[in-house]
N, C-alpha and C positions, 0 to 999 in steps of 0.2 A: 306826092309822097306816098310810097307803098306801105302796106301794113306789114308789120313784123310778125312772123309766125314763131311762136314759142314751142319748142319741142321738149317734151318731158320723157324721161326714160325711168324705168324702175330703179336702175342703179343710181342715177343722179339724185332722184328723189330720196332714196334710202340714205345716200351720203349726206344730204342736207339734214335729214332727220337725225343722223348720228352726230353731226356737228352741233346741232341744236342741243344735244344732250351733253355737250362738252368733250366729245371724242375728236381726236385729230386723225385725219386720213393720212396714213403713211405710205400706202401703196395701192395699186389697182392691178387686177388680173394676175394674181399671185398663184403660182403652181405649188401644190402640196402633194406629197406622196404618202399614202397609208402604208402600214407594215406589209401588206400583201402586194405592194407595188402598184396599186391602183392610183392613178393620178387624176386630180381635178384642179380646176382653176376657180379660186374664190373671187367674187366680184371686187371686193376691196378689203383692206386691212386698216384697223384703227388702233390707237392707244388712248387710254384714259390718263388723267393727271398722275395717277399712282404708277403708271408704266405698264399696266396690264394690256395685253394684246387681244384684240377681238377680230374675228374673221366673219365677213358679211356676205350673205347670199341674198340677192334681191330677185324677186319674181314679180311679173306684171300680170294681174288678172287672176281670177279664181281657178282657171284651168291650168295655169303654169305649174309644172311639177318638177321635182328634182330629176336630174338625169340618172341613168343607170349607175354610172361611176360615183355620182354624189351619194346615191342611196347606199352604196357599198362603203365608200371611203369615210364619209362623215361619222358614222357610228364607230368605226374602227379607230379613227383619230381620237375621238372622245374617250375611248376605253383604254387604248394602249399607246397613243402617241402618233407622231407623224414627222415628216422631214420636208423642210422648205426646199424648193428646186427653182433654178433659173434666175435670170437677171432681175426680173420684177421682184422676186423675193429679196434679193440683195438690196435693191432700191428701197424696199419697204423696211429695211433695217433688220432683216432676219438673217441668221447665219445659215447660208446654203449648205446642205449636206449634213447638218448637225441635227440629230433627233431632238424633238421637243415633246414635252408631256402636256403642255397647256394647249387646250383647244376650246376656246370660247366662241362658239358659233352663234351668230345673230342672223336669224332668218326673218326677212321683211317681205311681206306680200303687199304690193302697191296696186291700188286700183286706179288706173289712169283712164279717163274717158277718151273715146276715140276722137281724133281731131277732125 
């Protein structure tokens, strides 16, 4: 019998952490567009029992940084809103093309030891 290798990623670990807090994952790799048309893809989307939507960005390691587009779009989305785009947004239960004002970003830095 061979040994089984367990592979951890920042996203799956962050999803497990969110679920442990009672959040339900409704979608993954969801595209959002800021008012200046900058697009980014959030790692996953959750809802809490009250129906509030949360957008999760997971990074692995101390050196992992937000991308250029993330540094531009996330603050804009938090200040003036954003628009869900694409099939993954629809699968996550978001109305594609309809501007939203809620932008609850959860940033999780995961430190996964090398295998």
